[in-house]
C-alpha angles and dihedrals in degrees: 000000000000111000090219093056121102127205146192127221121227116197117197118191105193133177098280105009148031116233126187127190133191106222130192122229088257090061098257119142106230098176134009129191128185127198126182125239129200126257121193125196103197092167143002111297090006121117119172139176141184120251091205091054091047093050090047091055090045091055094045092050094046089049092052101044094050097047093106095055137061119259095242089053089071106081101172148006133206132192131209124173140163115284093259124151119247120198120200132171127231089278091051092249122140120274116204114247101199139053093264089077096219100153096204089062095077105137121092100207123232091248096050108120101186089118098059090116092049091048091053090051091051092050090049091062090069090215115178090240088071089068089075093056097051095272096291130081113229122216084229092070123084104245096069091041092054090049091053093051091050093047099043108024101033094139102036101038120003097053092051099041115106102160130043114187133177103232096252088052091048088055093051091048091049092051097044110015088236118136093205116125135219116256083220094062100039096045097043101041109016104045092248110158122194136246090021096045121199121013109226091196093058098054090042094051095052094047104260100107089134090074090068089072117118091007093301094309094160094058102025141283101197120059126182133193118256115281095022112135111264114216117311093323124255115007118228089254096048093045092054088049092052100038092242138113123280108254100031107149117264115199122217105269135244136212105260095250092052090048086057090049091050090049098051112023090077097053115142111245102167115140094022092103092229114176108268093010115184092039116144122271089255090072089067129089120200114213111198108191126186133106085347130006129247124194112205122194124170129201137179091231129047108264120190114214116186108238095009124105117250158334089222118181116228092342094136110003114025112241094024129092117232132214118191125202123178155169115226094210123032112120088027091054096050091048089051092048091051099042096043095046115112089232093052095104095043093049092045089055094051090046091054093047091050089052092240134120113255097253094044089052092051094046091051089049093051090051091053089048091052094059092056108101089197094068129084123244102290097208101048110033113115096299114105128178131192102195103199094108089144097039131275115282096185152055093347090041095206117144094182093056113116133211123250135201113196129181110190088198136333106306108243115249097019143089121266139159126259122174091342092308127111111239130186110215117213124214090234092058100263127113139207119213127217165268085318101009130105107198118150115260150125131277123299105234107274096011131080117238134156142183112319093007125139127229113255123226087255095051088045091057089047093053090043089061093047094050093044092049096051091051092053097045090052092052091047091051093049090056092050090052086055088057088051090054091052092048089052092053092049094048094051089053092055106274112137102209119180107155136038121217113199130198135150133076095299091054087073090062110092095202089054094050094041099052091041090059090047093048103049100071129180132289090268094042092246121136110250126185109278115226097202111181104234119257118235091263090054092227095123117084138172114285135171103280147115131266126017114257118211121199110194118235087235099061096189093076095154093058093043085052092054092044086053089064091056091045090054093046092052090055093245087123123030096222145354086257094057090045095052098044100043108107112222108190151326132294123296122192090347094298118110119244120244 
Protein backbone atom coordinates (compact mmCIF):
# COMPACT_ATOMS: atom_id res chain seq x y z
CA UNK A 1 0.00 0.00 0.00
CA UNK A 2 1.22 3.48 -0.84
CA UNK A 3 2.95 5.08 2.13
CA UNK A 4 1.35 8.45 1.34
CA UNK A 5 -2.16 7.07 1.43
CA UNK A 6 -4.32 7.62 4.48
CA UNK A 7 -7.12 5.38 5.68
CA UNK A 8 -10.15 5.13 7.91
CA UNK A 9 -11.28 2.10 9.88
CA UNK A 10 -14.89 0.98 9.98
CA UNK A 11 -15.96 -1.49 12.68
CA UNK A 12 -19.28 -3.30 12.30
CA UNK A 13 -20.63 -5.41 15.18
CA UNK A 14 -23.32 -7.62 13.72
CA UNK A 15 -25.43 -10.29 15.33
CA UNK A 16 -22.82 -13.06 15.33
CA UNK A 17 -19.54 -11.44 14.32
CA UNK A 18 -17.36 -8.35 14.38
CA UNK A 19 -15.98 -7.07 11.10
CA UNK A 20 -13.36 -4.39 10.56
CA UNK A 21 -12.41 -2.78 7.27
CA UNK A 22 -9.56 -0.54 6.19
CA UNK A 23 -11.15 2.01 3.87
CA UNK A 24 -9.54 4.58 1.58
CA UNK A 25 -10.70 8.18 1.47
CA UNK A 26 -12.41 7.29 -1.85
CA UNK A 27 -14.60 4.76 -0.03
CA UNK A 28 -12.78 1.62 -1.20
CA UNK A 29 -12.36 -1.33 1.17
CA UNK A 30 -8.70 -2.41 1.05
CA UNK A 31 -8.71 -5.02 3.82
CA UNK A 32 -11.45 -6.82 5.72
CA UNK A 33 -11.28 -9.04 8.80
CA UNK A 34 -14.07 -10.91 10.58
CA UNK A 35 -14.10 -12.35 14.10
CA UNK A 36 -16.91 -14.42 15.70
CA UNK A 37 -18.71 -13.34 18.87
CA UNK A 38 -20.64 -15.50 21.31
CA UNK A 39 -24.41 -15.70 21.65
CA UNK A 40 -26.15 -17.42 24.57
CA UNK A 41 -29.82 -18.41 24.73
CA UNK A 42 -30.45 -18.99 28.46
CA UNK A 43 -34.24 -19.13 28.13
CA UNK A 44 -36.96 -18.94 25.50
CA UNK A 45 -36.94 -15.61 23.65
CA UNK A 46 -33.74 -14.55 25.46
CA UNK A 47 -30.51 -13.84 23.58
CA UNK A 48 -27.52 -12.44 25.46
CA UNK A 49 -23.91 -11.52 24.72
CA UNK A 50 -20.83 -10.23 26.52
CA UNK A 51 -19.62 -6.66 26.04
CA UNK A 52 -16.10 -7.73 26.99
CA UNK A 53 -16.14 -10.47 24.37
CA UNK A 54 -17.40 -8.00 21.77
CA UNK A 55 -14.72 -5.42 22.58
CA UNK A 56 -11.97 -8.05 22.52
CA UNK A 57 -13.06 -9.15 19.05
CA UNK A 58 -13.22 -5.51 17.89
CA UNK A 59 -9.63 -5.04 19.01
CA UNK A 60 -8.49 -8.25 17.36
CA UNK A 61 -10.17 -7.36 14.07
CA UNK A 62 -8.77 -3.81 13.99
CA UNK A 63 -5.24 -4.96 14.79
CA UNK A 64 -5.37 -7.51 11.99
CA UNK A 65 -6.95 -5.25 9.39
CA UNK A 66 -4.36 -2.47 9.92
CA UNK A 67 -1.28 -4.70 9.98
CA UNK A 68 -0.13 -3.61 6.51
CA UNK A 69 -0.14 0.13 7.16
CA UNK A 70 1.69 2.53 9.46
CA UNK A 71 -0.23 3.75 12.48
CA UNK A 72 -0.07 7.38 11.40
CA UNK A 73 -1.81 6.49 8.13
CA UNK A 74 -5.02 5.74 10.03
CA UNK A 75 -6.80 9.07 10.53
CA UNK A 76 -10.15 8.05 11.97
CA UNK A 77 -12.32 5.19 13.16
CA UNK A 78 -16.07 4.70 13.32
CA UNK A 79 -18.21 2.08 15.02
CA UNK A 80 -21.61 0.66 14.24
CA UNK A 81 -23.38 -2.16 16.05
CA UNK A 82 -26.70 -3.85 16.61
CA UNK A 83 -29.17 -1.99 18.82
CA UNK A 84 -28.49 -4.26 21.80
CA UNK A 85 -28.63 -3.12 25.44
CA UNK A 86 -25.40 -3.08 27.50
CA UNK A 87 -25.56 -2.89 31.31
CA UNK A 88 -22.62 -1.78 33.51
CA UNK A 89 -22.27 -0.93 37.20
CA UNK A 90 -20.82 2.25 38.72
CA UNK A 91 -17.30 0.93 38.14
CA UNK A 92 -18.13 0.18 34.50
CA UNK A 93 -18.10 -3.56 35.13
CA UNK A 94 -20.62 -5.93 33.50
CA UNK A 95 -23.93 -6.68 35.22
CA UNK A 96 -25.79 -9.92 34.43
CA UNK A 97 -29.01 -9.48 32.45
CA UNK A 98 -30.68 -12.84 33.10
CA UNK A 99 -31.58 -15.11 35.99
CA UNK A 100 -28.43 -17.20 35.60
CA UNK A 101 -26.42 -14.38 37.17
CA UNK A 102 -23.35 -14.72 34.94
CA UNK A 103 -22.00 -11.16 35.04
CA UNK A 104 -20.03 -11.31 31.80
CA UNK A 105 -23.28 -11.91 29.95
CA UNK A 106 -24.44 -8.33 30.23
CA UNK A 107 -25.88 -7.57 26.80
CA UNK A 108 -29.57 -8.01 25.96
CA UNK A 109 -29.48 -8.59 22.21
CA UNK A 110 -31.62 -6.68 19.75
CA UNK A 111 -33.60 -9.82 18.84
CA UNK A 112 -34.35 -10.69 22.47
CA UNK A 113 -38.15 -10.69 22.88
CA UNK A 114 -38.37 -11.35 26.63
CA UNK A 115 -40.04 -7.96 27.13
CA UNK A 116 -43.04 -8.57 24.86
CA UNK A 117 -45.49 -8.17 27.75
CA UNK A 118 -43.82 -4.93 28.90
CA UNK A 119 -43.90 -3.61 25.33
CA UNK A 120 -47.63 -4.33 25.11
CA UNK A 121 -48.25 -2.46 28.37
CA UNK A 122 -46.28 0.54 27.11
CA UNK A 123 -48.33 0.53 23.90
CA UNK A 124 -51.53 0.40 25.96
CA UNK A 125 -50.63 3.72 27.64
CA UNK A 126 -51.24 5.51 24.35
CA UNK A 127 -48.51 8.02 25.23
CA UNK A 128 -47.74 10.66 22.63
CA UNK A 129 -44.15 9.38 22.32
CA UNK A 130 -45.50 6.24 20.65
CA UNK A 131 -46.46 8.28 17.61
CA UNK A 132 -42.76 8.34 16.68
CA UNK A 133 -42.52 4.53 16.64
CA UNK A 134 -45.50 3.82 14.43
CA UNK A 135 -47.93 3.73 17.35
CA UNK A 136 -46.66 0.43 18.77
CA UNK A 137 -43.75 -0.18 21.15
CA UNK A 138 -41.58 -3.07 19.99
CA UNK A 139 -39.90 -5.50 22.42
CA UNK A 140 -36.75 -4.89 20.37
CA UNK A 141 -36.54 -1.32 21.69
CA UNK A 142 -34.87 -0.36 24.95
CA UNK A 143 -37.72 0.96 27.18
CA UNK A 144 -39.50 -2.43 27.49
CA UNK A 145 -36.17 -4.20 28.04
CA UNK A 146 -35.30 -1.77 30.83
CA UNK A 147 -38.72 -2.29 32.38
CA UNK A 148 -38.26 -6.08 32.23
CA UNK A 149 -34.92 -5.82 34.03
CA UNK A 150 -36.48 -3.68 36.75
CA UNK A 151 -39.46 -5.97 37.24
CA UNK A 152 -37.62 -9.29 37.04
CA UNK A 153 -34.03 -8.66 38.18
CA UNK A 154 -34.37 -5.90 40.76
CA UNK A 155 -31.81 -7.33 43.19
CA UNK A 156 -29.31 -8.93 40.82
CA UNK A 157 -29.30 -6.28 38.08
CA UNK A 158 -31.39 -3.14 38.48
CA UNK A 159 -30.01 -2.03 41.85
CA UNK A 160 -26.42 -2.41 40.66
CA UNK A 161 -26.87 -0.94 37.19
CA UNK A 162 -25.38 2.54 36.82
CA UNK A 163 -24.99 2.79 33.04
CA UNK A 164 -27.26 1.59 30.26
CA UNK A 165 -25.74 1.86 26.79
CA UNK A 166 -26.91 1.02 23.34
CA UNK A 167 -24.12 -1.18 21.99
CA UNK A 168 -22.85 1.43 19.46
CA UNK A 169 -22.55 3.94 22.32
CA UNK A 170 -20.76 1.40 24.51
CA UNK A 171 -18.12 1.02 21.81
CA UNK A 172 -17.69 4.81 21.57
CA UNK A 173 -17.30 5.00 25.35
CA UNK A 174 -14.83 2.11 25.39
CA UNK A 175 -12.75 3.85 22.71
CA UNK A 176 -12.82 7.38 24.13
CA UNK A 177 -14.05 7.36 27.73
CA UNK A 178 -16.83 9.77 26.75
CA UNK A 179 -20.38 9.17 28.00
CA UNK A 180 -21.98 11.06 25.12
CA UNK A 181 -24.54 9.11 23.12
CA UNK A 182 -25.41 8.94 19.46
CA UNK A 183 -28.51 10.78 18.34
CA UNK A 184 -29.14 7.74 16.14
CA UNK A 185 -29.42 5.29 19.02
CA UNK A 186 -31.31 7.55 21.42
CA UNK A 187 -33.85 8.70 18.85
CA UNK A 188 -34.44 5.33 17.20
CA UNK A 189 -34.45 2.99 20.21
CA UNK A 190 -35.00 5.09 23.35
CA UNK A 191 -37.76 7.65 22.39
CA UNK A 192 -35.40 10.65 22.64
CA UNK A 193 -36.79 13.50 20.54
CA UNK A 194 -34.67 16.50 19.51
CA UNK A 195 -34.68 19.36 20.14
CA UNK A 196 -36.67 18.74 23.33
CA UNK A 197 -34.76 15.62 24.39
CA UNK A 198 -36.18 13.21 26.94
CA UNK A 199 -39.88 13.27 27.79
CA UNK A 200 -40.23 12.99 31.59
CA UNK A 201 -43.90 12.03 31.32
CA UNK A 202 -43.14 9.01 29.15
CA UNK A 203 -40.69 7.42 31.59
CA UNK A 204 -42.93 8.23 34.55
CA UNK A 205 -45.99 6.78 32.83
CA UNK A 206 -44.34 3.44 32.02
CA UNK A 207 -42.88 2.98 35.51
CA UNK A 208 -39.26 4.05 35.01
CA UNK A 209 -39.26 7.43 36.74
CA UNK A 210 -36.00 6.49 38.49
CA UNK A 211 -34.17 7.03 35.20
CA UNK A 212 -34.85 10.77 35.47
CA UNK A 213 -32.31 11.03 38.31
CA UNK A 214 -29.26 13.25 37.73
CA UNK A 215 -30.60 14.46 34.39
CA UNK A 216 -30.90 10.96 32.92
CA UNK A 217 -27.30 10.14 33.80
CA UNK A 218 -27.84 6.37 33.53
CA UNK A 219 -29.08 6.49 29.94
CA UNK A 220 -27.31 9.61 28.66
CA UNK A 221 -27.80 13.35 28.83
CA UNK A 222 -25.57 14.40 25.90
CA UNK A 223 -26.39 13.38 22.32
CA UNK A 224 -24.38 14.05 19.15
CA UNK A 225 -25.11 13.65 15.46
CA UNK A 226 -23.44 10.77 13.58
CA UNK A 227 -19.84 11.54 12.64
CA UNK A 228 -19.32 14.27 15.24
CA UNK A 229 -15.97 13.72 17.05
CA UNK A 230 -16.32 11.83 20.34
CA UNK A 231 -14.18 13.14 23.20
CA UNK A 232 -10.50 13.62 22.38
CA UNK A 233 -10.31 10.52 20.20
CA UNK A 234 -8.81 7.20 21.22
CA UNK A 235 -7.59 6.98 24.81
CA UNK A 236 -4.15 5.56 25.58
CA UNK A 237 -5.70 2.29 26.73
CA UNK A 238 -8.04 1.92 23.76
CA UNK A 239 -5.28 2.81 21.31
CA UNK A 240 -3.07 0.09 22.78
CA UNK A 241 -5.94 -2.41 22.55
CA UNK A 242 -6.70 -1.52 18.94
CA UNK A 243 -3.12 -1.14 17.74
CA UNK A 244 -3.62 2.50 16.72
CA UNK A 245 -2.26 5.86 17.83
CA UNK A 246 -3.81 7.69 20.81
CA UNK A 247 -5.95 10.60 19.73
CA UNK A 248 -7.13 9.06 16.46
CA UNK A 249 -10.51 10.62 15.70
CA UNK A 250 -13.58 8.60 16.68
CA UNK A 251 -16.87 9.48 15.01
CA UNK A 252 -20.19 9.36 16.85
CA UNK A 253 -21.56 5.90 16.17
CA UNK A 254 -24.54 4.47 14.32
CA UNK A 255 -26.77 1.43 14.59
CA UNK A 256 -25.55 -1.14 12.05
CA UNK A 257 -28.50 -0.84 9.68
CA UNK A 258 -28.19 2.94 9.70
CA UNK A 259 -24.50 2.66 8.83
CA UNK A 260 -25.54 0.55 5.85
CA UNK A 261 -28.09 3.14 4.85
CA UNK A 262 -25.46 5.86 5.13
CA UNK A 263 -23.04 3.83 3.04
CA UNK A 264 -25.42 3.02 0.20
CA UNK A 265 -28.13 5.65 -0.11
CA UNK A 266 -25.83 8.22 -1.74
CA UNK A 267 -24.47 5.88 -4.45
CA UNK A 268 -23.74 7.63 -7.75
CA UNK A 269 -26.08 6.25 -10.44
CA UNK A 270 -25.47 8.85 -13.14
CA UNK A 271 -25.41 7.34 -16.62
CA UNK A 272 -27.32 4.16 -15.80
CA UNK A 273 -30.58 5.42 -17.33
CA UNK A 274 -32.64 4.64 -14.28
CA UNK A 275 -36.29 5.65 -14.53
CA UNK A 276 -36.60 9.14 -13.04
CA UNK A 277 -32.81 9.46 -12.89
CA UNK A 278 -31.73 12.63 -11.14
CA UNK A 279 -34.45 12.45 -8.51
CA UNK A 280 -33.54 13.64 -4.98
CA UNK A 281 -32.00 11.32 -2.43
CA UNK A 282 -35.34 11.23 -0.61
CA UNK A 283 -36.74 9.13 -3.48
CA UNK A 284 -34.44 6.24 -2.52
CA UNK A 285 -34.98 3.44 -0.05
CA UNK A 286 -31.95 1.73 1.47
CA UNK A 287 -32.59 -1.92 2.25
CA UNK A 288 -30.03 -3.38 4.64
CA UNK A 289 -30.52 -7.12 4.64
CA UNK A 290 -28.70 -9.51 6.93
CA UNK A 291 -29.95 -11.51 9.92
CA UNK A 292 -32.93 -9.17 9.81
CA UNK A 293 -33.83 -6.52 7.23
CA UNK A 294 -34.24 -2.77 7.67
CA UNK A 295 -35.97 -0.50 5.17
CA UNK A 296 -34.64 3.07 5.44
CA UNK A 297 -36.48 5.97 3.80
CA UNK A 298 -35.62 9.62 4.38
CA UNK A 299 -37.65 12.77 3.81
CA UNK A 300 -37.39 16.53 4.23
CA UNK A 301 -40.62 16.62 6.24
CA UNK A 302 -41.75 14.40 9.09
CA UNK A 303 -43.96 11.60 7.74
CA UNK A 304 -45.88 9.39 10.15
CA UNK A 305 -46.36 5.83 8.89
CA UNK A 306 -48.62 3.53 10.96
CA UNK A 307 -46.69 0.45 12.05
CA UNK A 308 -43.35 1.83 10.84
CA UNK A 309 -40.73 3.32 13.17
CA UNK A 310 -40.15 7.05 12.96
CA UNK A 311 -40.11 9.75 11.86
CA UNK A 312 -36.70 10.21 13.46
CA UNK A 313 -35.01 13.58 13.11
CA UNK A 314 -31.37 13.49 11.90
CA UNK A 315 -30.98 9.87 13.00
CA UNK A 316 -29.10 8.75 9.89
CA UNK A 317 -28.48 11.75 7.64
CA UNK A 318 -28.47 15.08 9.52
CA UNK A 319 -31.21 17.37 8.29
CA UNK A 320 -33.45 14.54 7.06
CA UNK A 321 -36.24 12.66 8.78
CA UNK A 322 -35.97 8.87 8.79
CA UNK A 323 -38.65 6.19 8.67
CA UNK A 324 -37.47 2.67 9.38
CA UNK A 325 -39.44 -0.38 8.34
CA UNK A 326 -38.14 -3.84 9.01
CA UNK A 327 -38.47 -7.60 9.16
CA UNK A 328 -37.16 -9.27 12.31
CA UNK A 329 -35.99 -12.50 10.67
CA UNK A 330 -34.82 -12.69 7.05
CA UNK A 331 -31.32 -14.10 6.74
CA UNK A 332 -31.92 -15.97 9.98
CA UNK A 333 -35.12 -17.45 8.55
CA UNK A 334 -33.44 -18.56 5.33
CA UNK A 335 -30.61 -20.18 7.29
CA UNK A 336 -33.15 -21.95 9.47
CA UNK A 337 -35.11 -23.24 6.47
CA UNK A 338 -31.94 -24.54 4.84
CA UNK A 339 -30.35 -26.12 7.90
CA UNK A 340 -33.53 -27.68 9.30
CA UNK A 341 -34.59 -29.13 5.96
CA UNK A 342 -34.46 -32.95 5.69
CA UNK A 343 -32.49 -32.57 2.45
CA UNK A 344 -29.82 -30.30 3.98
CA UNK A 345 -27.10 -32.91 4.32
CA UNK A 346 -27.64 -34.32 0.84
CA UNK A 347 -27.71 -30.89 -0.76
CA UNK A 348 -24.65 -29.75 1.19
CA UNK A 349 -22.73 -32.78 -0.10
CA UNK A 350 -23.70 -32.04 -3.69
CA UNK A 351 -22.72 -28.39 -3.31
CA UNK A 352 -19.31 -29.34 -1.94
CA UNK A 353 -18.73 -31.78 -4.80
CA UNK A 354 -19.61 -29.06 -7.30
CA UNK A 355 -17.12 -26.67 -5.69
CA UNK A 356 -19.81 -24.10 -4.91
CA UNK A 357 -21.15 -22.60 -1.74
CA UNK A 358 -24.50 -23.96 -0.62
CA UNK A 359 -26.59 -20.92 -1.57
CA UNK A 360 -24.81 -20.43 -4.88
CA UNK A 361 -25.45 -24.08 -5.71
CA UNK A 362 -29.16 -23.80 -4.86
CA UNK A 363 -29.52 -20.56 -6.83
CA UNK A 364 -27.95 -22.12 -9.90
CA UNK A 365 -30.23 -25.13 -9.54
CA UNK A 366 -33.27 -22.86 -9.34
CA UNK A 367 -32.19 -21.06 -12.51
CA UNK A 368 -31.97 -24.41 -14.29
CA UNK A 369 -35.38 -25.47 -13.00
CA UNK A 370 -36.91 -22.18 -14.13
CA UNK A 371 -35.98 -22.90 -17.76
CA UNK A 372 -37.78 -26.28 -17.75
CA UNK A 373 -41.17 -25.75 -19.48
CA UNK A 374 -42.55 -28.98 -17.99
CA UNK A 375 -42.34 -27.69 -14.44
CA UNK A 376 -45.14 -25.69 -12.79
CA UNK A 377 -44.68 -22.14 -11.61
CA UNK A 378 -42.32 -22.63 -8.70
CA UNK A 379 -43.38 -19.56 -6.83
CA UNK A 380 -47.17 -19.91 -6.84
CA UNK A 381 -48.08 -23.62 -6.85
CA UNK A 382 -49.85 -24.66 -3.68
CA UNK A 383 -47.03 -23.85 -1.25
CA UNK A 384 -47.60 -20.66 0.77
CA UNK A 385 -45.38 -19.02 3.40
CA UNK A 386 -46.01 -16.28 5.96
CA UNK A 387 -42.45 -15.32 7.01
CA UNK A 388 -42.98 -13.61 10.38
CA UNK A 389 -41.53 -16.42 12.49
CA UNK A 390 -40.06 -13.86 14.92
CA UNK A 391 -43.03 -11.50 14.85
CA UNK A 392 -43.90 -8.72 12.41
CA UNK A 393 -41.85 -5.57 12.95
CA UNK A 394 -43.70 -3.54 10.31
CA UNK A 395 -46.15 -2.51 9.08
CA UNK A 396 -48.42 -4.78 11.18
CA UNK A 397 -46.22 -4.13 14.24
CA UNK A 398 -47.22 -7.38 15.92
CA UNK A 399 -44.31 -9.03 17.77
CA UNK A 400 -46.51 -11.99 18.73
CA UNK A 401 -47.34 -12.89 15.13
CA UNK A 402 -46.03 -16.28 14.02
CA UNK A 403 -44.94 -17.63 10.66
CA UNK A 404 -46.73 -20.28 8.66
CA UNK A 405 -45.99 -22.75 5.89
CA UNK A 406 -49.04 -24.18 4.13
CA UNK A 407 -49.22 -26.69 1.30
CA UNK A 408 -52.75 -26.89 -0.11
CA UNK A 409 -51.87 -30.21 -1.76
CA UNK A 410 -48.70 -31.94 -2.93
CA UNK A 411 -46.99 -29.62 -5.39
CA UNK A 412 -46.84 -31.31 -8.82
CA UNK A 413 -43.36 -32.21 -9.89
CA UNK A 414 -41.75 -31.99 -6.47
CA UNK A 415 -40.87 -34.00 -3.43
CA UNK A 416 -43.21 -33.97 -0.46
CA UNK A 417 -43.96 -36.07 2.59
CA UNK A 418 -46.85 -38.51 3.01
CA UNK A 419 -47.16 -40.76 6.05
CA UNK A 420 -43.47 -40.31 6.79
CA UNK A 421 -42.49 -41.28 3.22
CA UNK A 422 -40.89 -39.09 0.56
CA UNK A 423 -43.11 -38.90 -2.52
CA UNK A 424 -42.42 -37.33 -5.92
CA UNK A 425 -45.67 -35.93 -7.36
CA UNK A 426 -46.09 -35.93 -11.11
CA UNK A 427 -47.88 -33.31 -13.14
CA UNK A 428 -50.01 -36.06 -14.67
CA UNK A 429 -51.30 -37.18 -11.29
CA UNK A 430 -49.01 -40.14 -10.58
CA UNK A 431 -46.34 -40.34 -7.95
CA UNK A 432 -43.06 -42.03 -7.35
CA UNK A 433 -42.08 -43.08 -3.85
CA UNK A 434 -38.61 -42.96 -2.40
CA UNK A 435 -36.05 -43.70 -1.45
CA UNK A 436 -37.56 -47.08 -0.42
CA UNK A 437 -41.02 -46.84 -1.94
CA UNK A 438 -42.43 -48.54 -4.98
CA UNK A 439 -45.46 -46.60 -6.17
CA UNK A 440 -46.35 -46.54 -9.87
CA UNK A 441 -45.44 -43.40 -11.72
CA UNK A 442 -43.56 -41.79 -14.57
CA UNK A 443 -39.92 -40.88 -14.94
CA UNK A 444 -38.18 -38.44 -12.68
CA UNK A 445 -36.62 -35.78 -14.93
CA UNK A 446 -33.24 -37.07 -16.03
CA UNK A 447 -33.83 -40.61 -14.73
CA UNK A 448 -35.74 -43.55 -16.16
CA UNK A 449 -38.47 -45.03 -14.00
CA UNK A 450 -41.57 -47.07 -14.66
CA UNK A 451 -44.52 -48.56 -12.86
CA UNK A 452 -43.49 -50.26 -9.66
CA UNK A 453 -39.93 -48.96 -9.81
CA UNK A 454 -37.99 -47.56 -6.87
CA UNK A 455 -36.10 -44.29 -6.75
CA UNK A 456 -32.38 -44.83 -6.95
CA UNK A 457 -29.95 -43.01 -4.67
CA UNK A 458 -29.06 -40.72 -7.58
CA UNK A 459 -32.75 -39.97 -8.17
CA UNK A 460 -33.24 -39.36 -4.47
CA UNK A 461 -30.41 -36.83 -4.38
CA UNK A 462 -31.87 -35.13 -7.45
CA UNK A 463 -35.29 -34.85 -5.81
CA UNK A 464 -33.81 -33.68 -2.52
CA UNK A 465 -32.21 -30.73 -4.31
CA UNK A 466 -35.46 -29.84 -6.06
CA UNK A 467 -37.50 -30.05 -2.89
CA UNK A 468 -35.00 -27.99 -0.95
CA UNK A 469 -34.80 -25.38 -3.68
CA UNK A 470 -38.58 -24.91 -3.86
CA UNK A 471 -38.88 -24.46 -0.10
CA UNK A 472 -36.10 -21.87 -0.06
CA UNK A 473 -37.43 -19.95 -3.06
CA UNK A 474 -40.87 -19.72 -1.46
CA UNK A 475 -39.45 -18.36 1.79
CA UNK A 476 -37.34 -15.82 -0.07
CA UNK A 477 -40.37 -14.69 -2.07
CA UNK A 478 -42.44 -14.34 1.09
CA UNK A 479 -39.76 -12.05 2.53
CA UNK A 480 -39.82 -9.90 -0.59
CA UNK A 481 -43.61 -9.58 -0.42
CA UNK A 482 -43.11 -8.33 3.13
CA UNK A 483 -40.92 -5.59 1.67
CA UNK A 484 -43.69 -4.75 -0.79
CA UNK A 485 -46.12 -4.43 2.13
CA UNK A 486 -43.74 -1.99 3.87
CA UNK A 487 -43.27 0.01 0.66
CA UNK A 488 -47.01 0.30 0.25
CA UNK A 489 -47.44 1.64 3.79
CA UNK A 490 -44.67 4.20 3.30
CA UNK A 491 -46.07 5.39 -0.01
CA UNK A 492 -49.55 5.78 1.42
CA UNK A 493 -48.05 8.02 4.12
CA UNK A 494 -46.35 10.29 1.58
CA UNK A 495 -42.98 8.77 0.67
CA UNK A 496 -42.20 8.84 -3.06
CA UNK A 497 -39.82 5.89 -3.37
CA UNK A 498 -38.61 5.12 -6.90
CA UNK A 499 -35.42 3.08 -6.40
CA UNK A 500 -34.16 0.43 -3.99
CA UNK A 501 -30.52 0.39 -2.85
CA UNK A 502 -29.50 -2.95 -1.35
CA UNK A 503 -26.58 -3.85 0.89
CA UNK A 504 -25.76 -6.40 3.56
CA UNK A 505 -25.08 -10.11 3.39
CA UNK A 506 -28.29 -11.07 1.59
CA UNK A 507 -27.62 -8.55 -1.18
CA UNK A 508 -24.89 -10.95 -2.34
CA UNK A 509 -27.52 -13.65 -2.91
CA UNK A 510 -28.77 -13.49 -6.53
CA UNK A 511 -32.08 -15.14 -5.68
CA UNK A 512 -32.77 -12.62 -2.92
CA UNK A 513 -32.03 -9.63 -5.17
CA UNK A 514 -33.83 -11.09 -8.17
CA UNK A 515 -37.07 -11.88 -6.39
CA UNK A 516 -36.92 -8.60 -4.47
CA UNK A 517 -36.91 -6.68 -7.70
CA UNK A 518 -39.78 -8.79 -9.03
CA UNK A 519 -41.93 -8.48 -5.93
CA UNK A 520 -41.79 -4.74 -5.25
CA UNK A 521 -44.05 -3.54 -8.05
CA UNK A 522 -44.96 0.03 -8.87
CA UNK A 523 -47.25 2.50 -7.16
CA UNK A 524 -50.16 1.29 -9.31
CA UNK A 525 -49.12 -2.36 -8.80
CA UNK A 526 -48.47 -2.75 -12.53
CA UNK A 527 -45.40 -4.60 -13.72
CA UNK A 528 -42.92 -2.18 -15.24
CA UNK A 529 -39.66 -3.08 -16.88
CA UNK A 530 -36.96 -3.60 -14.28
CA UNK A 531 -33.66 -1.93 -14.99
CA UNK A 532 -31.54 -4.08 -12.74
CA UNK A 533 -27.93 -3.02 -12.73
CA UNK A 534 -25.94 -6.06 -13.72
CA UNK A 535 -24.11 -8.03 -11.04
CA UNK A 536 -20.42 -8.73 -11.50
CA UNK A 537 -21.12 -12.21 -12.88
CA UNK A 538 -23.47 -10.79 -15.49
CA UNK A 539 -26.26 -13.28 -14.73
CA UNK A 540 -28.96 -10.76 -13.86
CA UNK A 541 -30.91 -9.35 -16.78
CA UNK A 542 -33.89 -7.08 -17.34
CA UNK A 543 -37.20 -8.81 -16.55
CA UNK A 544 -40.82 -7.67 -16.17
CA UNK A 545 -40.91 -6.26 -12.68
CA UNK A 546 -41.23 -3.27 -10.40
CA UNK A 547 -38.68 -0.90 -8.90
CA UNK A 548 -35.09 -0.61 -10.08
CA UNK A 549 -32.63 -2.25 -7.69
CA UNK A 550 -29.14 -0.81 -7.26
CA UNK A 551 -26.22 -2.79 -5.89
CA UNK A 552 -23.28 -0.50 -5.05
CA UNK A 553 -19.88 -1.36 -6.50
CA UNK A 554 -18.46 -1.42 -2.98
CA UNK A 555 -20.59 -4.20 -1.58
CA UNK A 556 -19.45 -3.70 2.04
CA UNK A 557 -21.62 -0.62 2.44
CA UNK A 558 -22.14 -1.09 6.19
CA UNK A 559 -18.39 -0.98 6.81
CA UNK A 560 -18.01 1.98 4.46
CA UNK A 561 -20.74 3.76 6.40
CA UNK A 562 -18.90 3.12 9.66
CA UNK A 563 -15.64 4.38 8.15
CA UNK A 564 -17.47 7.54 7.00
CA UNK A 565 -18.04 8.37 10.65
CA UNK A 566 -14.30 8.31 11.32
CA UNK A 567 -13.63 10.31 8.15
CA UNK A 568 -16.04 13.04 9.26
CA UNK A 569 -14.63 13.10 12.79
CA UNK A 570 -11.10 13.51 11.39
CA UNK A 571 -12.13 16.55 9.39
CA UNK A 572 -11.56 14.87 6.02
CA UNK A 573 -15.19 15.61 5.20
CA UNK A 574 -16.96 18.62 6.59
CA UNK A 575 -20.20 16.80 7.33
CA UNK A 576 -22.05 13.53 6.90
CA UNK A 577 -24.17 15.16 4.20
CA UNK A 578 -21.06 15.94 2.14
CA UNK A 579 -19.68 12.46 2.76
CA UNK A 580 -22.90 10.79 1.58
CA UNK A 581 -23.44 12.87 -1.53
CA UNK A 582 -19.90 13.08 -2.94
CA UNK A 583 -19.68 10.79 -6.01
CA UNK A 584 -16.44 8.85 -6.10
CA UNK A 585 -16.07 7.26 -9.49
CA UNK A 586 -17.62 5.63 -12.52
CA UNK A 587 -19.36 2.31 -12.95
CA UNK A 588 -17.78 -1.08 -12.50
CA UNK A 589 -19.40 -4.29 -13.64
CA UNK A 590 -22.70 -2.50 -14.10
CA UNK A 591 -22.86 -1.43 -10.46
CA UNK A 592 -22.50 2.24 -9.49
CA UNK A 593 -19.62 3.25 -7.32
CA UNK A 594 -20.18 4.75 -3.92
